[in-house]
C-alpha positions as CSV (number, residue, x, y, z in Angstrom):
1,M,-14.2,11.3,5.4
2,S,-15.3,15.0,5.1
3,V,-13.5,17.4,2.8
4,F,-12.0,19.1,5.9
5,E,-10.8,15.8,7.3
6,T,-9.3,14.9,3.9
7,I,-7.4,18.3,3.9
8,K,-6.1,17.7,7.4
9,N,-5.0,14.1,6.6
10,R,-3.1,15.0,3.4
11,Y,0.7,15.0,3.6
12,S,3.6,14.8,1.2
13,V,4.4,11.1,0.8
14,R,8.0,10.3,-0.1
15,K,8.0,6.6,0.4
16,Y,5.6,4.2,-1.4
17,K,4.7,0.5,-1.0
18,D,5.2,-1.9,-3.8
19,Q,1.5,-2.2,-4.3
20,P,-0.6,-1.5,-7.4
21,V,-3.3,1.2,-7.4
22,E,-6.7,-0.3,-8.2
23,D,-8.2,0.8,-11.6
24,E,-11.4,2.0,-9.9
25,K,-9.4,4.4,-7.6
26,L,-7.3,5.7,-10.5
27,E,-10.5,6.4,-12.5
28,K,-12.1,8.2,-9.6
29,I,-9.0,10.4,-9.2
30,L,-9.1,11.2,-13.0
31,E,-12.8,12.0,-12.8
32,A,-12.0,14.5,-10.0
33,A,-9.6,16.2,-12.5
34,R,-12.3,16.3,-15.1
35,L,-14.7,17.9,-12.7
36,A,-12.3,20.6,-11.5
37,P,-13.3,24.1,-12.2
38,T,-11.4,26.1,-14.8
39,G,-11.7,29.7,-15.9
40,T,-14.8,30.1,-18.2
41,N,-14.8,26.2,-18.2
42,S,-12.0,26.3,-20.7
43,Q,-10.7,22.9,-19.6
44,A,-7.3,23.8,-21.1
45,F,-5.4,20.9,-19.6
46,K,-4.6,17.2,-19.9
47,V,-3.6,14.7,-17.3
48,Y,-0.9,12.1,-18.2
49,V,-0.8,8.9,-16.2
50,I,2.8,7.7,-16.3
51,D,3.6,4.0,-15.5
52,V,6.7,4.3,-13.5
53,K,8.1,0.8,-14.2
54,K,7.8,1.4,-17.9
55,H,9.7,4.7,-17.9
56,I,12.2,4.5,-15.0
57,D,15.2,5.9,-17.0
58,K,13.3,8.8,-18.4
59,I,11.7,9.6,-15.0
60,K,15.2,9.8,-13.5
61,E,15.8,12.6,-16.0
62,V,12.6,14.4,-15.1
63,Y,13.1,14.2,-11.3
64,T,16.4,13.4,-9.6
65,K,15.2,12.0,-6.3
66,D,14.9,8.2,-6.4
67,W,12.1,7.9,-4.0
68,I,9.6,8.8,-6.7
69,L,10.4,5.6,-8.5
70,D,8.7,3.6,-5.7
71,A,5.3,4.8,-6.7
72,P,3.4,2.8,-9.4
73,Y,2.3,6.0,-11.2
74,I,3.2,9.6,-11.7
75,L,0.4,12.0,-12.7
76,A,1.4,15.0,-14.7
77,V,-0.9,18.0,-15.3
78,V,-0.1,20.0,-18.4
79,S,-1.9,23.1,-19.7
80,K,-2.7,24.6,-23.0
81,A,-2.2,28.3,-22.4
82,N,-3.7,29.4,-25.8
83,D,-7.1,27.8,-24.8
84,A,-7.2,29.1,-21.2
85,W,-9.1,32.2,-20.0
86,I,-7.2,35.5,-20.1
87,R,-8.1,38.3,-17.8
88,Q,-9.0,41.2,-20.2
89,W,-7.8,44.1,-18.1
90,D,-4.2,42.9,-17.5
91,A,-3.8,40.0,-20.0
92,K,-3.1,37.5,-17.1
93,N,-3.4,33.9,-18.5
94,I,-4.7,31.6,-15.7
95,N,-3.7,28.3,-17.3
96,E,-1.3,27.4,-14.5
97,I,-3.9,28.3,-11.9
98,D,-6.4,26.0,-13.6
99,A,-3.8,23.2,-13.8
100,T,-3.1,23.6,-10.1
101,I,-6.8,23.4,-9.2
102,V,-6.9,20.2,-11.3
103,M,-3.9,18.7,-9.4
104,D,-5.4,19.7,-6.0
105,H,-8.7,17.9,-6.9
106,M,-6.7,14.8,-7.8
107,I,-4.5,14.9,-4.7
108,L,-7.4,15.4,-2.3
109,T,-9.4,12.6,-4.0
110,A,-6.3,10.3,-3.7
111,T,-6.1,11.2,0.0
112,E,-9.7,10.4,0.5
113,L,-9.1,7.0,-1.2
114,G,-6.2,6.1,1.1
115,L,-3.5,6.9,-1.5
116,G,-0.4,9.1,-1.1
117,T,0.8,11.9,-3.3
118,C,3.4,14.7,-3.3
119,Y,3.1,18.0,-5.1
120,I,6.2,18.4,-7.3
121,A,7.0,21.5,-9.3
122,A,10.8,21.1,-9.1
123,F,11.1,18.8,-12.2
124,H,13.1,19.2,-15.4
125,E,10.5,20.5,-17.8
126,R,12.4,19.6,-21.1
127,A,12.8,16.0,-19.9
128,L,9.1,15.7,-19.1
129,I,8.1,17.3,-22.4
130,D,10.2,14.6,-24.1
131,L,8.8,11.8,-22.0
132,L,5.2,12.8,-22.7
133,D,6.0,13.7,-26.3
134,L,4.0,16.9,-25.7
135,P,2.7,18.9,-28.6
136,E,4.2,22.4,-28.7
137,E,1.0,24.1,-27.4
138,Y,1.1,22.2,-24.0
139,H,3.5,22.8,-21.1
140,P,3.9,20.8,-17.9
141,V,2.8,22.5,-14.6
142,L,2.9,19.9,-11.8
143,I,3.5,16.2,-11.2
144,T,2.8,13.9,-8.3
145,P,3.6,10.3,-7.6
146,L,0.6,8.2,-6.8
147,G,0.6,5.1,-4.7
148,Y,0.1,3.6,-1.2
149,A,2.2,5.4,1.4
150,D,4.9,3.5,3.2
151,S,5.5,6.2,5.7
152,E,3.8,8.1,8.5
153,P,2.7,11.7,8.3
154,V,5.3,14.2,9.5
155,K,3.8,17.0,11.6
156,N,4.7,20.3,9.9
157,S,4.3,23.6,11.8
158,R,1.7,26.0,10.5
159,K,1.6,29.7,11.0
160,D,-1.2,31.0,13.2
161,L,-4.3,31.9,11.3
162,N,-4.0,35.5,12.5
163,D,-0.6,35.6,10.6
164,L,-2.3,34.5,7.4
165,V,-5.7,36.2,7.3
166,E,-6.5,39.9,7.1
167,Y,-10.1,41.2,7.5
168,V,-10.8,44.4,5.6
């Protein structure tokens, strides 16, 4: 599958099969995270692989929709803002941008491998910090369930390219 085909095939999965993810596939997804570009190659992030069955009660505090509990794993990307690149002219810290790139690499790799995911930013941060026992210098940015989809893609409408792109 080409990168463009993978992008076209990716959709938000909200129903998962009771089927484990092979270790080789999980490792490839995590390798994609490691290879993701970050500002000045700071690599100011970590990925946490959460075994859903081991942490059901705590996950319910992190995210209130029960469908997430069907996936075998949840991947969490956390960033370490103090180690990320900061734009000198306006002091913008790009740690969350870097973390999002990391998540995107993992999600597209998962799609290529036939696995489902769903970007989630609407989680309870304090509950996730507690679940992961995060050191103070890290903060969660995004999570995604990871597993085999038990649903069909929903066709979402997209704006016309002319509404999204400006040539200057």
